[in-house]
C-alpha positions in Angstrom: 5.9 -24.1 -8.0 7.0 -25.4 -4.7 4.0 -25.6 -2.4 3.7 -24.3 1.1 3.2 -27.8 2.5 6.3 -29.1 0.7 8.5 -26.4 2.2 7.0 -26.5 5.6 5.5 -30.0 6.2 4.8 -29.2 9.8 2.8 -26.0 9.0 -0.5 -27.5 10.1 1.0 -28.1 13.5 2.1 -24.6 14.0 0.4 -22.5 16.7 -2.4 -20.0 15.7 0.1 -17.3 16.5 1.9 -17.8 13.2 2.0 -15.2 10.5 -0.3 -17.4 8.4 -3.1 -16.5 10.9 -2.0 -13.1 12.2 -0.1 -11.5 9.4 -2.2 -12.7 6.4 0.1 -11.0 3.8 -2.7 -10.7 1.3 -1.3 -10.6 -2.2 1.3 -13.2 -1.3 0.8 -16.9 -2.1 0.8 -19.6 0.5 4.5 -20.3 0.0 5.3 -16.6 0.5 3.3 -16.6 3.7 5.1 -19.7 4.9 8.5 -18.1 4.7 7.3 -14.9 6.4 5.9 -17.1 9.1 9.3 -18.6 9.9 11.1 -15.2 9.8 8.5 -13.1 11.6 9.1 -11.5 14.9 6.5 -9.8 17.1 3.3 -8.0 16.4 3.3 -4.2 16.9 0.4 -1.9 17.3 0.7 1.5 15.8 -1.7 4.2 16.8 -3.2 6.8 14.5 -0.6 9.4 13.4 2.1 7.4 15.2 5.3 6.8 13.2 6.3 3.2 12.5 9.8 4.3 11.5 11.6 7.6 10.7 13.8 8.7 7.8 17.5 7.9 8.5 16.5 5.5 11.2 18.8 2.4 11.1 17.2 -0.5 9.1 16.4 -3.5 11.2 13.0 -4.8 10.1 10.5 -5.1 7.3 6.9 -4.8 8.3 3.9 -6.8 7.0 0.7 -4.8 7.6 -1.8 -7.0 9.4 -4.6 -4.4 9.4 -4.9 -0.7 9.0 -3.4 1.9 6.6 -0.2 3.8 6.4 1.4 6.7 4.5 5.0 7.1 3.6 6.5 10.6 3.2 9.6 12.8 3.1 10.3 16.4 3.8 11.6 18.7 1.0 14.2 21.4 1.4 11.6 23.9 2.6 10.6 21.5 5.4 7.2 20.7 3.7 5.8 17.1 3.8 5.6 15.2 0.5 3.6 12.0 0.6 5.2 9.3 -1.5 2.6 6.5 -1.1 -0.3 4.9 0.8 -0.1 1.3 2.0 -2.7 -1.2 3.2 -3.1 -4.6 4.8 -1.2 -7.3 3.0 1.6 -4.9 1.9 5.2 -4.6 3.1 6.7 -1.5 4.6 10.4 -0.9 4.9 11.5 -1.8 1.4 12.9 1.7 1.0 15.9 0.8 3.2 17.0 -2.3 1.3 19.6 -0.3 -0.7 21.3 1.1 2.4 21.5 1.0 6.1 18.8 3.6 6.9 15.2 4.3 6.0 14.7 6.8 3.2 11.3 7.9 4.3 9.0 8.2 7.2 6.0 5.8 7.7 3.0 6.8 9.8 -0.4 5.1 10.5 -3.5 6.7 9.1 -5.6 4.9 11.7 -5.0 2.4 14.5 -3.1 -0.4 12.8 -1.0 -3.5 13.4 2.1 -4.8 11.7 4.2 -7.9 12.1 7.9 -7.1 12.4 10.1 -9.2 10.2 13.8 -8.9 11.3 15.8 -8.7 8.2 18.7 -10.6 9.7 16.3 -13.6 10.1 15.3 -13.2 6.5 18.9 -13.2 5.3 19.6 -16.5 7.2 16.5 -18.0 5.7 17.5 -16.9 2.2 20.9 -18.5 2.6 19.2 -21.8 3.3 16.4 -21.5 0.8 17.5 -19.7 -2.5 14.0 -20.2 -3.9 12.7 -17.9 -1.2 15.2 -15.2 -2.1 13.9 -15.3 -5.7 10.3 -14.9 -4.4 11.3 -12.0 -2.3 13.0 -10.3 -5.2 9.8 -10.8 -7.2 7.7 -9.1 -4.4 10.2 -6.3 -4.1 10.3 -5.8 -7.9 6.5 -5.7 -8.2 6.3 -3.1 -5.4 8.9 -0.9 -7.0 7.4 -1.2 -10.4 3.9 -0.4 -9.1 5.1 2.8 -7.4 7.2 3.9 -10.4 4.4 3.3 -12.9 2.0 5.2 -10.8 4.3 8.2 -10.4 5.0 8.2 -14.2 1.3 8.1 -14.9 0.6 11.0 -12.6 3.5 13.2 -13.9 1.8 14.8 -16.9 -1.8 14.2 -16.2 -4.7 16.7 -15.9 -6.1 17.0 -12.4 -9.2 14.9 -13.2 -7.0 12.1 -14.6 -4.8 12.0 -11.5 -7.8 11.7 -9.2 -9.3 9.0 -11.5 -6.0 7.0 -11.5 -5.8 7.3 -7.7 -9.3 5.8 -7.3 -8.8 3.0 -9.9 -5.5 2.1 -8.2 -7.1 1.8 -4.8 -10.0 -0.2 -6.4 -7.5 -2.7 -7.9 -5.6 -3.1 -4.7 -8.7 -3.7 -2.6 -10.0 -6.2 -5.2 -6.6 -8.1 -5.1 -7.2 -8.5 -1.3 -10.7 -9.8 -1.6 -12.5 -6.6 -0.7 -15.1 -4.7 -2.8 -13.5 -2.9 -5.7 -16.3 -0.5 -5.9 -17.1 0.5 -2.3 -14.4 1.4 0.1 -13.4 4.0 2.6 -10.7 6.6 2.0 -8.6 6.2 5.1 -6.5 9.2 4.1 -7.6 12.8 4.4 -8.4 15.0 1.4 -5.4 17.1 2.3 -3.2 13.9 2.1 -4.7 12.9 -1.2 -4.0 16.3 -2.6 -0.4 16.3 -1.3 0.2 12.9 -2.9 -1.3 14.0 -6.3 0.2 17.4 -6.4 -3.2 19.1 -6.0 -4.7 21.4 -3.4 -7.4 20.2 -0.9 -9.8 22.6 -2.7 -9.0 20.9 -6.0 -9.8 17.5 -4.5 -13.1 18.7 -3.1 -14.0 20.2 -6.5 -13.1 17.0 -8.3 -15.2 14.9 -5.9 -18.2 17.2 -6.5 -17.7 17.0 -10.3 -17.5 13.2 -10.2 -20.5 13.0 -8.0 -22.6 15.4 -10.2 -21.7 13.3 -13.3 -22.7 10.1 -11.6 -19.2 8.6 -11.4 -19.1 8.5 -7.7 -21.2 8.4 -4.5 -19.6 9.8 -1.4 -20.8 9.4 2.1 -18.3 11.0 4.5 -15.2 8.9 3.8 -17.0 6.0 2.1 -16.7 6.1 -1.7 -18.7 4.1 -4.2 -17.5 3.8 -7.8 -20.8 4.0 -9.6 -19.3 3.8 -13.1 -15.9 2.1 -12.9 -15.6 1.8 -16.7 -16.1 5.5 -17.1 -13.5 6.2 -14.4 -11.0 3.9 -16.2 -11.6 5.7 -19.4 -11.1 9.0 -17.7 -7.9 7.7 -16.1 -6.7 6.5 -19.5 -7.4 9.9 -21.1 -9.9 8.6 -23.6 -12.7 10.5 -21.9 -12.9 14.0 -20.3 -14.7 15.1 -17.2 -17.4 17.7 -18.1 -17.4 21.0 -16.3 -19.8 21.4 -13.4 -23.2 22.8 -14.4 
């Protein structure tokens, strides 16, 4: 594989303002970070509950999440919000618009966050000069689409307890991939948002948390969750084990 230093021999002389330092796109390798560095625009702060972009807004940029968490969502025919995903530092937002000229969903910050704007026009010019970078971008895009589709397929016909276990295991794996603890993390989204995403009520989420805690699968302190028995949660998510009723 072509190395970062081979593509950008002057990388070490770049200022500390480059995306390598300020938009550490965790989950990307050094070469991927290098091409983002050359295409990146400005940093943008997004306050809690503020929208990064809106559905049907013209597509101009991709966004690399520097820190913070986001949710993407749409509205159904009844005007009700339907959450389609949660995103964290190191992931890209805006891929929904690549098939057209407008965004297909809304994106809002779950907490005070920061992104790096990557003008897509700059990316296209870079891709024209470096076909290898275009192939890497397709790989990243394909992985993201596959991850979301696989998760939606898994959740489709699952029992409530399985859905919640899959949600926790998915978060655990994503945090681990970014160098954070896979067993102790904060739920940046509300229980209402988790329920909306999983197709469950907020009451169901609260009951499931209580059941998981009672059976020693979880510890919960406000929004901080500790996976006490990750293997048992994985078995529950896979459907090979069942959650016992509360005593």
